[in-house]
PLY file of the C-alpha trace (Angstrom):
ply
format ascii 1.0
element vertex 319
property float x
property float y
property float z
element edge 318
property int vertex1
property int vertex2
end_header
9.01 9.57 3.56
9.66 5.89 4.22
8.18 3.11 2.12
7.14 -0.37 3.20
6.47 -3.23 0.79
3.10 -4.85 1.47
3.48 -7.36 -1.35
0.37 -9.18 -2.52
2.22 -11.41 -4.98
5.33 -13.34 -3.98
7.29 -14.44 -6.98
10.87 -14.36 -8.16
11.90 -17.23 -10.40
11.97 -20.09 -9.66
9.78 -19.27 -6.66
6.08 -18.45 -6.92
4.26 -18.69 -3.59
0.88 -17.73 -2.16
1.46 -14.44 -0.29
-1.01 -15.50 2.40
0.74 -18.81 3.12
4.41 -17.98 3.36
7.23 -19.68 5.19
10.25 -17.79 6.55
12.36 -19.75 4.06
10.54 -18.04 1.20
12.37 -14.81 2.08
15.41 -15.79 0.04
18.53 -13.69 -0.47
17.41 -12.99 -4.03
13.96 -11.85 -2.90
15.28 -9.53 -0.18
17.91 -8.09 -2.52
15.22 -7.37 -5.11
13.02 -5.63 -2.51
15.93 -3.39 -1.52
17.05 -2.73 -5.08
13.50 -1.76 -6.05
13.76 1.03 -3.48
11.80 -0.09 -0.43
12.87 0.63 3.13
10.92 -2.10 4.91
8.67 -5.13 4.59
5.21 -5.85 5.96
5.26 -9.41 7.32
2.30 -11.56 8.31
2.32 -12.65 11.94
1.61 -16.20 10.71
5.05 -16.24 9.06
6.76 -15.50 12.35
4.62 -18.04 14.18
6.29 -20.75 12.11
9.68 -19.81 13.57
8.58 -20.95 16.99
10.81 -18.98 19.36
11.90 -15.48 20.32
15.50 -16.12 19.31
14.51 -17.44 15.86
12.22 -14.46 15.24
14.96 -12.03 16.25
17.38 -13.84 13.92
14.82 -13.50 11.09
14.58 -9.75 11.71
18.37 -9.37 11.83
18.66 -11.21 8.54
16.25 -8.78 6.90
18.19 -5.88 8.41
21.31 -7.33 6.82
19.83 -6.45 3.43
19.27 -2.84 4.45
15.58 -3.39 5.21
13.42 -3.37 8.34
10.40 -5.32 9.45
8.25 -2.22 9.26
4.86 -3.65 10.13
3.18 -6.88 11.15
-0.18 -7.96 9.76
-2.70 -9.54 12.15
-6.28 -9.20 10.96
-9.74 -10.59 11.49
-12.82 -9.69 13.49
-12.17 -9.48 17.22
-15.87 -9.39 18.17
-17.20 -12.26 16.06
-18.44 -14.96 18.45
-16.85 -17.85 16.57
-13.54 -16.31 15.49
-13.07 -13.33 17.83
-11.29 -15.11 20.69
-8.69 -16.63 18.38
-8.14 -13.30 16.59
-7.71 -11.50 19.90
-5.10 -14.03 20.97
-3.39 -13.67 17.59
-3.27 -9.90 18.04
-1.60 -10.18 21.44
0.95 -12.58 19.96
1.60 -10.23 17.04
2.33 -7.39 19.46
4.93 -9.60 21.14
6.43 -10.47 17.75
6.57 -6.76 16.89
8.58 -6.06 20.02
11.05 -8.78 19.04
11.45 -7.64 15.42
11.38 -3.88 15.97
8.23 -3.47 13.85
6.65 -0.07 14.41
3.04 -1.13 14.07
0.69 -4.10 14.12
-2.00 -3.54 11.50
-5.30 -5.35 11.24
-8.54 -5.26 9.29
-11.71 -6.35 11.07
-13.31 -8.61 8.48
-14.99 -11.91 9.40
-15.46 -15.00 7.19
-18.57 -15.17 5.01
-21.60 -15.82 7.22
-24.04 -17.06 4.59
-22.64 -19.33 1.84
-25.08 -18.07 -0.81
-24.42 -14.41 -0.02
-22.10 -12.19 -2.05
-21.55 -9.76 0.79
-17.92 -10.77 1.28
-17.16 -9.79 -2.31
-16.43 -6.26 -3.42
-18.59 -4.23 -5.74
-22.13 -5.16 -4.67
-24.80 -3.02 -2.95
-24.35 -4.88 0.35
-21.17 -5.40 2.39
-21.06 -7.84 5.30
-20.63 -6.24 8.76
-20.50 -2.74 7.26
-20.53 0.39 9.39
-24.00 1.28 8.11
-25.35 -1.85 9.87
-23.72 -1.22 13.28
-25.00 0.57 16.36
-23.08 2.75 18.77
-22.82 0.04 21.43
-20.88 -2.13 19.00
-18.14 0.50 18.70
-18.03 0.87 22.48
-17.22 -2.84 22.86
-14.74 -2.80 19.97
-12.95 0.16 21.53
-12.57 -1.65 24.87
-10.88 -4.59 23.16
-8.52 -2.36 21.22
-7.67 -0.32 24.29
-6.38 -3.57 25.77
-4.27 -4.20 22.68
-2.90 -0.66 22.75
-2.04 -0.77 26.45
-0.08 -3.97 25.96
1.59 -2.59 22.81
2.58 0.64 24.57
4.62 -1.34 27.06
6.50 -2.82 24.08
6.88 0.54 22.27
4.67 -0.70 19.42
1.85 1.05 17.57
-1.53 -0.43 16.62
-3.63 0.44 13.58
-7.06 -0.50 12.27
-7.29 -0.69 8.50
-10.24 0.92 6.76
-11.54 -2.18 4.99
-14.55 -3.58 3.17
-16.70 -6.15 5.01
-15.86 -4.53 8.32
-17.33 -1.96 10.72
-14.50 0.49 9.91
-14.99 1.11 6.21
-15.25 4.89 5.70
-14.19 8.18 7.28
-16.93 8.58 9.87
-16.46 5.08 11.29
-12.66 5.53 11.33
-12.97 8.80 13.20
-15.50 7.33 15.62
-13.38 4.33 16.60
-10.25 6.49 16.82
-12.00 8.83 19.23
-13.34 5.98 21.35
-10.05 4.07 21.59
-8.18 7.27 22.52
-4.69 5.86 22.91
-1.46 7.61 21.94
-0.13 4.55 20.11
-3.30 3.96 18.07
-4.04 5.19 14.56
-5.90 4.47 11.35
-4.65 2.82 8.17
-6.52 4.88 5.52
-6.57 2.30 2.70
-8.58 4.36 0.24
-8.48 1.47 -2.25
-10.81 -0.40 0.07
-13.22 2.53 0.01
-13.18 2.33 -3.79
-14.30 -1.28 -3.95
-16.56 -1.81 -0.94
-19.78 -1.11 -2.90
-20.91 -0.96 -6.51
-21.24 2.81 -6.02
-18.71 4.23 -3.53
-20.41 5.72 -0.51
-17.77 8.42 -0.10
-15.74 10.72 -2.32
-12.12 9.56 -2.27
-10.65 13.04 -1.81
-13.04 13.78 1.05
-12.08 10.50 2.71
-8.38 11.31 2.60
-8.81 14.81 4.04
-10.95 13.47 6.87
-8.78 10.52 7.85
-5.24 11.78 7.17
-4.95 13.55 10.56
-5.55 10.28 12.47
-3.43 8.00 10.27
-0.24 6.25 11.33
0.29 3.51 8.70
-0.92 3.67 5.09
-1.76 0.83 2.70
-1.69 2.34 -0.80
-3.21 0.69 -3.86
-5.25 1.84 -6.83
-8.04 0.45 -8.97
-10.04 1.20 -12.09
-13.81 0.83 -11.62
-15.93 -0.78 -14.34
-19.53 -0.12 -13.34
-22.48 -2.19 -14.58
-25.48 -0.24 -13.21
-27.99 -2.58 -14.80
-26.61 -5.36 -12.58
-25.91 -3.26 -9.47
-22.36 -4.48 -9.89
-18.89 -3.01 -10.25
-15.73 -4.94 -11.08
-12.24 -3.65 -10.42
-8.92 -3.75 -12.20
-5.94 -3.40 -9.88
-3.37 -1.05 -11.39
-0.23 0.84 -10.33
-0.79 3.96 -8.24
-0.77 6.54 -11.08
-3.30 4.67 -13.23
-6.44 4.20 -11.12
-9.47 6.17 -9.96
-7.83 7.50 -6.78
-5.85 10.71 -7.23
-2.73 9.89 -5.24
-1.27 13.36 -5.77
-4.23 14.66 -3.77
-3.99 11.80 -1.25
-0.27 12.34 -0.64
-0.83 16.08 -0.30
-3.49 15.43 2.35
-1.18 13.12 4.26
1.72 15.56 4.04
-0.49 18.40 5.25
-1.46 16.28 8.27
2.19 15.68 9.12
2.06 11.95 8.43
5.30 10.30 9.49
4.54 6.58 9.31
5.26 4.15 6.51
3.54 4.54 3.16
3.04 0.86 2.36
2.76 -0.04 -1.31
0.12 -2.78 -1.40
1.28 -4.57 -4.48
-0.22 -6.16 -7.54
-1.75 -9.63 -7.41
-1.03 -10.61 -11.02
1.62 -10.01 -13.63
5.16 -8.75 -13.05
5.06 -7.55 -9.46
8.50 -5.95 -9.64
7.71 -3.81 -12.67
4.26 -2.80 -11.47
5.09 -2.30 -7.80
8.33 -0.53 -8.66
6.32 1.84 -10.83
3.96 2.55 -7.94
6.88 3.16 -5.60
8.70 5.49 -7.99
5.51 7.46 -8.62
4.87 7.83 -4.88
8.44 9.01 -4.27
8.13 11.53 -7.09
4.88 12.99 -5.76
6.16 13.18 -2.18
9.25 15.04 -3.42
7.12 17.48 -5.43
4.72 18.12 -2.57
7.50 18.70 -0.07
9.47 20.92 -2.45
6.49 23.07 -3.39
5.37 23.52 0.18
1.80 23.14 -1.07
1.01 21.22 2.10
0.83 23.48 5.12
2.45 20.89 7.39
0.21 21.89 10.26
1.74 19.25 12.53
-1.68 18.08 13.68
-1.09 14.59 12.39
-2.21 11.71 14.45
1.03 9.94 13.72
0.41 9.18 17.36
3.42 7.20 18.35
4.51 5.68 21.60
0 1
1 2
2 3
3 4
4 5
5 6
6 7
7 8
8 9
9 10
10 11
11 12
12 13
13 14
14 15
15 16
16 17
17 18
18 19
19 20
20 21
21 22
22 23
23 24
24 25
25 26
26 27
27 28
28 29
29 30
30 31
31 32
32 33
33 34
34 35
35 36
36 37
37 38
38 39
39 40
40 41
41 42
42 43
43 44
44 45
45 46
46 47
47 48
48 49
49 50
50 51
51 52
52 53
53 54
54 55
55 56
56 57
57 58
58 59
59 60
60 61
61 62
62 63
63 64
64 65
65 66
66 67
67 68
68 69
69 70
70 71
71 72
72 73
73 74
74 75
75 76
76 77
77 78
78 79
79 80
80 81
81 82
82 83
83 84
84 85
85 86
86 87
87 88
88 89
89 90
90 91
91 92
92 93
93 94
94 95
95 96
96 97
97 98
98 99
99 100
100 101
101 102
102 103
103 104
104 105
105 106
106 107
107 108
108 109
109 110
110 111
111 112
112 113
113 114
114 115
115 116
116 117
117 118
118 119
119 120
120 121
121 122
122 123
123 124
124 125
125 126
126 127
127 128
128 129
129 130
130 131
131 132
132 133
133 134
134 135
135 136
136 137
137 138
138 139
139 140
140 141
141 142
142 143
143 144
144 145
145 146
146 147
147 148
148 149
149 150
150 151
151 152
152 153
153 154
154 155
155 156
156 157
157 158
158 159
159 160
160 161
161 162
162 163
163 164
164 165
165 166
166 167
167 168
168 169
169 170
170 171
171 172
172 173
173 174
174 175
175 176
176 177
177 178
178 179
179 180
180 181
181 182
182 183
183 184
184 185
185 186
186 187
187 188
188 189
189 190
190 191
191 192
192 193
193 194
194 195
195 196
196 197
197 198
198 199
199 200
200 201
201 202
202 203
203 204
204 205
205 206
206 207
207 208
208 209
209 210
210 211
211 212
212 213
213 214
214 215
215 216
216 217
217 218
218 219
219 220
220 221
221 222
222 223
223 224
224 225
225 226
226 227
227 228
228 229
229 230
230 231
231 232
232 233
233 234
234 235
235 236
236 237
237 238
238 239
239 240
240 241
241 242
242 243
243 244
244 245
245 246
246 247
247 248
248 249
249 250
250 251
251 252
252 253
253 254
254 255
255 256
256 257
257 258
258 259
259 260
260 261
261 262
262 263
263 264
264 265
265 266
266 267
267 268
268 269
269 270
270 271
271 272
272 273
273 274
274 275
275 276
276 277
277 278
278 279
279 280
280 281
281 282
282 283
283 284
284 285
285 286
286 287
287 288
288 289
289 290
290 291
291 292
292 293
293 294
294 295
295 296
296 297
297 298
298 299
299 300
300 301
301 302
302 303
303 304
304 305
305 306
306 307
307 308
308 309
309 310
310 311
311 312
312 313
313 314
314 315
315 316
316 317
317 318
């Protein structure tokens, strides 16, 4: 198995930078050396980072520099709703640009969640752990998924020409937020280079009470998965307030059973990157390294035991 670092904290003294507002210069020699020494094979990079480089040659140089540390640009991140009237056109253009960047860097996949900005300022529907989630699958009709599929078919057709994969991330505040909606959009898009990112952590924290059993979700979605954000959380439920808060923890410590999840993915023949979606507070290297080492240990145990049937039916549907 190969492991990609989807860091959600970006700090190595003396640098401490917002992970969502990075510059290419933030990827220092020390940072890249630490990523490699921790045991990762690749990095997930935001398309907005590459946009700051300004040219094909500069982006290719950035990728070669990362390769010089024994790493790859494994995935590009390019999210946002592509059907929202206000923001959809810009997000569609961003997705096409990200596909071009992926072809220049050698990234295997462009991953995106479909969340839109908060529509009503007094609403809490863009926050996790409440009874309502903005733009959730339970509020959509079938025609919505038909239109979404058409847009993503266009992305996939362009990406196929560049030998790049495309994934939709199962995500809160989006129309793809559970197993049935993931399977529906996968069936409708129907492209060989398209797959699902089964971020089960997002299923944990979409609502105050999860709408789906985590183990069931993984069994259902593993066969159509091509890139995998992996994080874990502890739920603290306050039923009297219809509210749940979440503590982000390393993979072995949360509510999701990652031994079961990895077994499901192995059984489906998953061959993409397992991306460790890192901690947002504290010592990222200690916590994320612990998650990575745990994941490597469980993969080795599962593969050695042969407990997964390896049926080869995975939707690691690659170009």
